[in-house]
N, C-alpha and C positions, 0 to 999 in steps of 0.2 A: 173914445171907446170905455166900456165898462169892462171888467175884471169878470171875466167868466168863472165858473167853478165846474168842475167835473162831478156830473153825477154819478150817486151810488148805483148799479145794477139792481133793480129791483125794488129802490128807494128812491120814488120820486119825489123831489123837492129837497132833499137830503144831501150834502156835497160829505165827502169822504171825510173831511175833516172834521164836521159836525158828527158824523157817525163816532170818530176816533175820540172826541171830547167826551161821547158821551158811556163810551167804553170805561176812559180813563173815570169817567166820575163813579160808574158803576164799580169797578175793582176797589177805589178810594172807600168807597160804602162798605165794601164787603172785607177789605182787611182793617176798615175802622171796628166794624163788628165783629169781628175774628178774635181781633185784642183785647175789645170788651168783654168776650166770653172769657178768654185766658186769665184776664185780671180777675174776673169772676172764679174763677176754677182755682186759680193760686190763693185767693183769699181765703176761699173755703180748705184750702190745703193745707194751710199754717193753723187751723185749729183742731186738725186730726190728730196732732202731734199729742195736743191737750188733753185730748179723751183718752188716750193711751195712759199719758201720766196720772191722771185722776184714778183710773183703773187701778196702775199699780198703788197709788198711794191708798185707795180704797181694799186693797187684797193686804197691804201692811196692816193697815188698822185692823182688820178682822183677824189677821193672825196673832196679832198682840193681846186682841181681846179672849181669843179661843185658848192663847198662854195663861190668863189671868184667870180663866174660866178653870182651865186643868189644876190648878193650884190651889183655886177655893173649893173645888169638888174633890180634890185628896185628901182636905183637912178631914179629923174625925168628927168636928160637931156637924159638918156639911153631911156628911157618911152616913152619920146616925140618924142626924133627921130624915133625909130620904131613905132610910130602910123602914124608919118608921112608918111613913107614909104607903110605902108597898105593902108592909104587913098590913096595915091598917085597912087598905084597898084588897087584900086578899081574905081578910077576913081571919088572918091569923094571931 
């Protein structure tokens, strides 16, 4: 005599073990896709710090450039040049 398998209620033709194998396969797929999503998020998160560092470097460069401008604009030659341009523009 052959071996009989118990039929799952409401699922004619499929045994409980077949349903269990299908459920395990689905859960493996879900775990694999979740792991892939987490790896993608982690890869993107590694670049987030670089953007912050780039902003910090750009800010330091801007501050340095502003310092150079202050020194140059405080000089008498530049001050007299700018004063002459403004007086000429005002008609004086």
